[in-house]
C-alpha positions as CSV (number, residue, x, y, z in Angstrom):
1,M,105.4,82.9,145.9
2,E,106.8,85.1,148.5
3,P,107.0,88.4,147.1
4,S,110.9,90.1,146.6
5,W,112.9,92.1,144.4
6,K,113.0,89.6,141.7
7,A,109.4,90.5,140.8
8,L,110.7,93.9,139.4
9,L,113.3,92.1,136.8
10,P,111.1,91.6,134.1
11,F,110.3,94.9,134.2
12,L,114.0,96.1,134.9
13,V,115.1,94.1,131.7
14,V,112.3,95.0,129.1
15,I,112.9,99.1,129.2
16,P,116.2,98.9,128.4
17,L,116.4,96.4,126.2
18,S,113.7,97.8,124.4
19,I,115.3,101.0,124.3
20,W,118.6,99.4,123.0
21,T,117.0,97.3,120.4
22,R,114.7,99.9,119.5
23,Q,111.7,96.8,119.3
24,V,109.4,96.2,121.8
25,I,109.1,92.3,120.9
26,P,112.7,91.5,121.9
27,G,112.5,93.1,125.2
28,L,109.3,91.6,126.0
29,F,110.3,88.3,124.9
30,V,113.4,88.5,127.1
31,A,111.3,89.3,130.2
32,L,109.1,86.8,129.7
33,L,111.6,84.3,129.3
34,L,113.4,85.2,132.6
35,G,110.2,85.6,134.4
36,S,109.2,81.7,133.5
37,Y,113.0,80.8,134.7
38,L,112.0,82.7,138.1
39,V,109.1,80.8,138.5
40,D,110.7,77.3,137.5
41,P,114.7,77.5,137.6
42,T,115.0,74.1,135.4
43,L,115.9,73.7,132.0
44,L,112.7,72.5,130.6
45,G,110.5,73.9,133.3
46,G,111.2,77.6,132.5
47,L,109.9,76.8,128.5
48,K,107.1,74.9,129.4
49,T,106.2,77.9,132.3
50,M,106.9,80.5,129.3
51,L,104.3,78.8,126.7
52,S,101.6,78.1,129.6
53,Y,101.6,81.5,130.3
54,T,101.3,82.8,127.2
55,V,98.6,80.0,125.8
56,N,96.3,80.7,129.2
57,N,96.7,84.7,128.6
58,L,95.7,84.2,125.1
59,M,92.5,82.0,125.7
60,Q,90.9,84.7,127.7
61,T,87.8,86.0,126.5
62,N,88.8,89.6,126.4
63,N,92.1,88.7,125.1
64,I,90.4,86.5,122.2
65,R,88.0,89.5,121.6
66,I,90.6,92.0,121.3
67,I,92.9,90.2,118.8
68,I,89.9,89.2,116.6
69,F,89.0,93.1,116.4
70,L,92.1,94.0,115.4
71,Y,92.6,91.7,112.8
72,V,89.0,92.0,111.5
73,F,89.3,95.7,111.6
74,A,93.0,95.9,109.6
75,G,91.3,93.5,106.7
76,L,88.1,95.7,106.4
77,I,90.4,98.7,105.7
78,S,92.5,96.3,103.3
79,M,89.2,95.5,101.4
80,I,88.1,99.4,101.2
81,K,91.1,100.2,99.8
82,Y,91.3,97.1,97.5
83,A,87.5,98.3,96.2
84,G,88.9,101.8,95.7
85,G,87.7,103.6,98.7
86,I,90.5,105.2,99.5
87,K,91.8,106.4,95.8
88,G,88.0,107.5,95.6
89,F,88.0,109.6,98.7
90,V,91.5,111.1,97.3
91,H,90.2,112.1,93.9
92,L,86.7,113.6,95.4
93,V,88.3,115.9,97.6
94,S,91.3,117.0,95.7
95,K,89.2,118.7,93.3
96,K,87.8,120.9,96.0
97,V,90.7,122.6,97.3
98,K,91.7,125.7,95.8
99,T,94.0,127.8,98.5
100,A,96.7,126.7,100.7
101,R,94.8,127.5,103.9
102,S,91.6,125.4,102.6
103,A,94.0,122.4,102.1
104,L,95.3,122.6,105.5
105,L,91.5,123.3,106.8
106,L,90.8,120.1,104.9
107,T,93.3,118.0,106.4
108,W,92.1,119.2,110.1
109,I,88.2,118.8,108.9
110,S,89.1,115.2,107.4
111,T,89.8,114.0,110.6
112,M,86.3,113.8,111.3
113,V,85.9,110.7,108.7
114,T,89.5,109.3,109.2
115,F,90.0,109.0,112.8
116,S,89.5,104.9,113.0
117,D,93.3,104.5,112.5
118,P,96.6,106.8,112.4
119,D,97.8,104.8,109.4
120,F,94.5,104.8,107.4
121,R,94.2,108.4,108.4
122,I,97.6,108.8,106.9
123,V,97.2,106.9,103.5
124,T,94.1,108.2,103.1
125,I,95.1,111.8,103.7
126,A,98.6,112.1,102.4
127,P,98.4,111.2,98.7
128,I,95.6,114.1,98.6
129,M,98.1,116.7,99.9
130,K,100.9,115.2,98.0
131,A,98.9,116.2,94.8
132,L,98.1,118.9,96.2
133,K,101.2,120.5,97.5
134,K,102.9,121.9,94.5
135,R,99.9,123.6,92.8
136,L,99.4,125.3,96.3
137,H,102.8,126.3,97.5
138,L,103.2,124.0,100.5
139,S,106.1,122.5,102.1
140,S,106.1,118.5,102.3
141,Q,106.9,119.3,106.1
142,Q,104.4,121.4,106.7
143,I,102.1,119.2,104.9
144,G,103.4,116.2,107.2
145,F,103.2,117.8,110.4
146,T,99.8,118.8,110.1
147,I,98.6,115.4,108.8
148,E,100.6,113.8,111.9
149,V,99.4,116.2,114.9
150,T,95.5,115.1,113.6
151,S,96.7,111.2,113.5
152,N,97.6,109.7,116.7
153,P,97.2,112.4,118.9
154,V,93.2,112.7,118.1
155,V,92.5,108.8,117.7
156,A,94.1,108.3,121.4
157,L,91.2,110.7,122.7
158,I,88.2,109.0,121.2
159,P,86.6,106.3,122.4
160,L,84.5,104.5,120.1
161,A,85.0,102.9,116.7
162,T,88.7,103.1,116.4
163,A,91.5,100.4,116.3
164,F,93.1,102.0,119.6
165,V,90.1,101.6,121.9
166,G,90.2,97.9,122.5
167,Y,94.0,98.1,122.9
168,M,93.6,100.9,125.6
169,V,91.1,99.2,127.5
170,S,92.6,95.9,127.7
171,V,95.8,97.3,128.8
172,I,94.1,99.3,131.5
173,D,91.9,96.0,132.2
174,K,95.3,94.2,133.0
175,A,96.7,96.6,134.9
176,L,93.4,97.0,137.6
177,K,93.6,93.3,137.9
178,T,97.5,93.3,138.8
179,A,96.8,96.2,141.2
180,G,93.5,94.4,142.7
181,I,91.6,97.3,141.7
182,H,87.9,95.9,140.9
183,E,86.4,98.6,138.3
184,K,84.8,98.5,134.5
185,A,88.0,99.0,132.6
186,Y,86.1,100.7,129.6
187,S,84.5,103.0,132.2
188,V,87.8,103.9,133.8
189,Y,89.6,104.5,130.1
190,V,86.8,107.4,129.3
191,Q,87.5,108.8,132.6
192,S,91.0,109.3,132.0
193,I,90.7,110.6,128.5
194,P,90.9,114.5,129.7
195,F,94.1,113.6,131.3
196,N,96.1,112.8,128.1
197,F,97.3,116.4,128.5
198,F,99.9,115.5,125.6
199,S,97.4,114.7,123.4
200,F,95.4,118.1,124.0
201,T,98.6,120.4,124.3
202,I,100.3,118.9,120.7
203,I,96.7,119.7,119.1
204,I,96.9,123.4,120.3
205,V,100.5,123.9,119.4
206,G,99.5,122.0,116.1
207,L,97.1,124.6,115.2
208,Y,99.6,127.4,115.7
209,Y,102.2,125.7,113.5
210,S,99.9,124.6,110.9
211,F,98.3,128.4,110.5
212,F,100.8,130.4,111.6
213,K,104.4,129.5,112.3
214,Y,105.2,127.3,108.8
215,S,105.7,129.4,105.9
216,K,103.6,128.8,103.1
217,K,106.7,129.7,100.9
218,A,108.2,126.8,99.3
219,K,111.7,125.8,100.1
220,T,114.6,126.8,98.1
221,A,115.2,122.9,97.1
222,E,111.5,122.9,95.9
223,D,111.6,126.2,93.9
224,V,114.7,124.4,91.9
225,Q,112.4,121.3,91.1
226,K,109.9,123.8,89.8
227,W,111.9,124.0,86.6
228,N,111.9,120.8,86.2
229,R,108.0,120.6,86.3
230,A,107.9,123.1,84.3
231,V,108.9,120.9,81.4
232,L,106.0,118.1,82.6
233,M,103.4,120.7,82.3
234,E,104.0,122.5,79.3
235,A,103.7,118.8,77.6
236,A,100.4,118.6,79.5
237,T,99.2,121.5,77.8
238,E,100.1,120.7,74.4
239,A,98.3,117.2,75.1
240,G,95.1,119.4,75.9
241,E,95.5,118.1,79.9
242,S,95.2,120.6,82.5
243,P,98.9,120.9,84.0
244,N,97.6,120.7,87.5
245,E,95.3,117.6,86.9
246,A,98.3,115.9,85.3
247,Q,100.8,116.7,88.1
248,G,97.9,115.8,90.4
249,E,97.2,112.5,88.6
250,E,101.1,111.7,88.4
251,D,101.2,112.3,92.3
252,L,98.2,110.1,93.3
253,E,99.3,107.5,91.2
254,S,102.5,107.3,92.7
255,C,101.2,106.1,96.4
256,P,101.3,102.7,96.6
257,E,100.4,102.7,100.2
258,A,97.3,104.0,99.9
259,F,96.2,102.4,96.5
260,E,97.6,100.6,93.5
261,E,97.8,102.0,90.1
262,D,94.6,100.3,88.4
263,T,92.6,100.6,91.5
264,P,88.9,102.1,90.6
265,I,87.9,105.2,91.8
266,K,84.6,104.8,94.3
267,P,84.8,106.8,96.9
268,W,81.4,105.6,98.6
269,N,83.0,102.2,99.1
270,L,85.0,104.0,102.1
271,I,82.4,106.4,103.3
272,V,79.5,103.3,103.5
273,P,81.7,101.0,105.7
274,L,83.1,103.7,108.1
275,S,79.6,104.8,108.5
276,I,78.2,101.7,109.2
277,V,80.5,100.7,111.8
278,L,80.5,104.2,113.4
279,V,76.4,104.4,113.7
280,L,76.2,100.4,114.7
281,T,78.9,100.9,117.4
282,L,77.1,103.8,118.9
283,F,73.8,102.3,118.8
284,L,74.8,98.8,120.1
285,S,76.7,100.4,122.9
286,W,73.5,102.3,123.8
287,W,71.4,99.2,123.5
288,D,73.9,96.9,125.5
289,G,73.5,99.4,128.4
290,H,70.7,101.5,128.5
291,K,68.8,98.9,130.9
292,G,69.3,100.3,134.1
293,A,71.0,103.3,132.8
294,T,70.5,106.3,134.4
295,S,71.2,108.6,131.6
296,F,72.4,108.6,127.7
297,F,75.6,108.8,128.9
298,D,75.5,106.1,131.4
299,A,74.2,103.8,129.0
300,F,77.6,103.9,127.2
301,L,79.7,103.3,130.2
302,R,77.4,100.2,131.2
303,S,77.9,98.2,127.8
304,D,80.4,95.6,127.4
305,A,82.6,97.8,125.0
306,L,84.7,95.4,123.7
307,G,81.9,93.3,122.9
308,V,79.7,95.7,121.4
309,M,82.7,96.8,118.9
310,L,83.4,93.6,117.7
311,E,79.7,92.7,117.2
312,A,79.6,96.2,114.8
313,L,82.6,95.5,112.9
314,M,81.4,91.9,111.9
315,I,78.3,93.2,110.9
316,T,79.9,95.8,108.9
317,V,82.3,93.4,107.2
318,I,79.3,91.3,106.2
319,V,77.3,94.0,105.0
320,T,80.3,95.7,103.2
321,V,81.0,92.3,101.3
322,V,77.9,92.2,100.0
323,Y,78.1,95.4,99.1
324,F,81.2,95.0,97.1
325,L,79.9,91.9,95.6
326,V,77.0,93.6,94.2
327,Q,79.5,96.1,92.5
328,K,80.9,92.6,90.8
329,F,83.9,92.5,93.2
330,K,85.1,88.8,93.1
331,L,84.7,87.1,96.2
332,A,88.3,85.6,96.1
333,D,90.1,89.0,95.6
334,L,87.9,90.2,98.5
335,L,89.4,87.4,101.1
336,T,92.9,87.5,99.7
337,H,92.7,91.4,100.5
338,F,91.2,90.8,103.7
339,V,93.8,88.0,104.9
340,K,96.7,90.4,103.8
341,G,95.6,93.5,105.6
342,G,94.8,91.2,109.1
343,N,98.3,89.6,108.4
344,E,99.8,93.0,108.6
345,L,98.8,93.3,112.4
346,M,100.4,90.2,113.2
347,S,103.4,91.5,115.1
348,V,100.9,94.1,116.8
349,I,99.2,90.6,117.9
350,L,102.5,89.0,119.0
351,M,103.4,91.8,121.0
352,L,99.8,91.8,122.8
353,A,100.7,88.1,123.6
354,L,103.7,89.0,125.3
355,I,102.5,91.9,127.4
356,W,99.7,90.0,128.7
357,A,102.1,86.8,129.6
358,V,104.7,89.1,131.3
359,S,102.3,91.1,133.5
360,A,100.7,87.7,134.6
361,I,104.2,86.4,135.2
362,S,105.4,89.6,137.4
363,E,101.7,89.6,139.3
364,D,102.7,85.5,140.3
365,L,106.1,86.4,141.3
366,G,104.5,89.1,144.1
367,F,104.7,92.2,142.1
368,S,102.0,94.2,143.2
369,E,102.8,92.7,146.7
370,Y,106.4,94.2,146.6
371,I,105.3,97.5,145.5
372,T,103.0,97.5,147.9
373,D,105.4,96.9,151.0
374,H,108.5,99.3,149.3
375,V,106.8,101.7,147.6
376,K,104.0,102.8,149.8
377,G,104.5,106.1,152.3
378,W,108.0,107.2,150.7
379,I,107.2,108.1,147.3
380,P,105.3,111.4,147.2
381,H,101.9,111.0,145.2
382,Y,102.3,114.1,143.1
383,F,105.6,113.0,141.6
384,V,103.8,109.8,140.4
385,A,102.1,111.0,137.3
386,P,104.9,113.5,135.9
387,V,107.6,111.1,136.4
388,L,105.8,108.3,134.6
389,F,104.9,110.6,132.1
390,L,108.8,111.6,131.2
391,L,109.6,108.4,131.6
392,G,107.3,106.9,129.3
393,A,108.3,109.7,126.7
394,L,111.6,108.7,126.8
395,I,111.0,105.5,126.2
396,S,108.2,105.5,123.5
397,Y,110.7,108.1,121.6
398,F,113.6,105.2,121.6
399,I,110.9,102.5,120.5
400,G,108.4,104.6,118.5
401,S,105.6,102.7,119.6
402,S,102.4,104.3,121.7
403,W,100.8,100.5,122.2
404,G,104.4,99.0,123.5
405,T,105.0,101.9,126.0
406,W,101.3,101.7,127.0
407,G,101.5,97.8,127.3
408,L,105.0,98.5,129.2
409,L,104.1,101.2,131.7
410,M,100.4,100.8,132.4
411,P,100.9,98.0,135.1
412,L,103.6,99.5,136.9
413,G,102.0,103.1,136.5
414,V,98.4,101.7,137.6
415,T,100.2,99.7,140.9
416,L,102.2,102.9,142.4
417,A,99.5,104.9,141.6
418,H,97.1,102.9,143.7
419,E,100.1,102.4,146.2
420,S,101.0,106.0,146.7
421,G,97.5,107.4,147.0
422,T,97.6,109.3,143.4
423,N,94.8,109.8,141.5
424,I,94.6,106.5,138.5
425,L,92.8,108.6,136.0
426,L,95.7,110.7,136.5
427,V,98.3,108.2,135.9
428,I,96.5,106.2,133.2
429,G,96.5,109.6,131.2
430,A,99.9,110.1,131.9
431,V,100.9,106.6,130.5
432,F,98.8,107.1,127.2
433,A,100.0,110.8,127.0
434,S,103.7,109.5,127.1
435,G,103.1,106.8,124.4
436,T,101.4,109.5,122.1
437,F,104.3,111.3,122.5
438,G,106.8,108.8,121.2
439,A,104.3,107.7,118.2
440,F,104.1,111.6,117.2
441,A,107.8,112.4,117.5
442,S,109.8,109.7,117.0
443,P,111.7,109.0,113.8
444,L,111.0,105.5,114.7
445,S,107.2,105.6,114.8
446,D,105.5,103.7,112.0
447,N,103.1,106.6,111.5
448,T,106.2,108.8,111.0
449,V,108.0,106.2,108.5
450,T,104.4,105.3,106.5
451,L,103.9,109.3,106.3
452,C,107.6,110.0,104.8
453,T,107.2,107.1,102.4
454,I,104.2,108.9,100.6
455,L,105.5,112.1,101.0
456,D,108.9,111.5,100.0
457,L,110.6,113.0,103.1
458,P,114.0,111.7,104.6
459,V,112.6,110.3,108.0
460,I,115.4,111.7,110.2
461,E,115.4,115.2,108.8
462,Y,111.5,115.3,108.8
463,A,111.8,114.0,112.4
464,R,114.0,117.0,113.6
465,T,111.3,119.3,112.4
466,K,108.7,118.4,115.1
467,I,111.1,118.0,117.8
468,V,110.4,122.0,119.0
469,P,106.7,121.7,118.8
470,S,106.7,118.1,120.5
471,F,109.2,119.7,123.3
472,I,107.1,122.3,123.6
473,A,103.8,120.3,124.3
474,A,105.6,118.0,126.4
475,G,106.7,120.8,128.3
476,L,103.1,121.8,128.8
477,A,101.6,118.3,129.8
478,A,104.3,117.5,132.3
479,V,103.6,121.1,134.5
480,L,99.6,120.0,134.1
481,F,100.4,116.8,134.9
482,G,102.6,118.2,138.2
483,V,99.6,120.9,139.1
484,M,96.9,118.4,138.7
485,S,98.8,116.0,140.9
486,F,98.4,118.7,143.6
487,V,95.1,119.6,143.3
488,M,93.5,115.9,142.9
489,R,94.7,114.3,146.2
């Protein structure tokens, strides 16, 4: 098909529609439908084209593997939750913290064992901090900020054993193919990590806000609530219980997002599966790429990242099921929770299918050729990365989705970078940084909503407390993208 301005229409539709509806999926669906009718402008032809692009892209090997990985990973986390792994970890750690500073330090350190997924991290750590905040005079806003700043921004920087890696590699792979670039997507992803400037700046700003900026004194409203809690503490004391333990247990049991009330307390049911999947991923990554590698790190770059992570995950699930069966958990219950956890990601899987189809149909409409003919030569290369970051930050704030933003902007960003002579790694970092901004700052982010539900915080009011540090970090990131665009010619 001869490239024309019509190739831009799917992207011109999907971004404003996603912002207007505050949902990515409707925008992607309309973009795919529009693109399909541009390919075949007949009544039934457009529908058949839409289905054809969707099915064909779903059936590609890497796309099937990322869908299986996401579903199985979510299922594993659900089984761990059911078997008491999260609840056990909560109880294990909550007894070790004695001061407000040590509680905040624990939150940061816990990232090392809960980095697999932001929501998983939130439902693991938030109940602990909720139980401790009253005893240690921490505000809910301070706790929430500290947890969130160590969630999505950190996970986006880790190249192994996370729920993000497969998706991030997938969108890069699709974008590289759209631009006609023949490079290994995982290798490109790893090299782009240092350029996710927002993740680094918000982590630095977060350290300052966590330990120095926020006051450790409780807010007035919380001081008033102390009088009501005093009655509970007196009753607990008379009953022979520690007031702090009674209050803490009540807080922990009131977090259904993390675990149900009758869930057993088994911390090793979290530690063992996560340790297995991490060790296996590292070992199999090295093993898969060590033949012909010039160094230890080069072996990781040569490995089939998606395949290795899926293999490690599958082995972990099998071992975990056996481990839980030995503990007398019923196989039927494990299977039920596995499927329940996987089904929670069906909306993400649907979004992925639409993103892949929209990218493919845009390419067939001549998107990259049109960009090549009309963009090359008049867009200064030093504007591409900072503009993409700011545009993506705006989009991600209104739709609240890092994954949606990455899927929308990555094909456009890589193509613009390739044709304008901008460093592609810098642009990929800018796209990832922009999505990370929205996932952290937006009141529509699922991370923010989940956290507020557990900590009993009003979403909009809490989101406002993150605006200033978010803008500080975003401003620093934008400056860095501008500076590096000049340096990396």
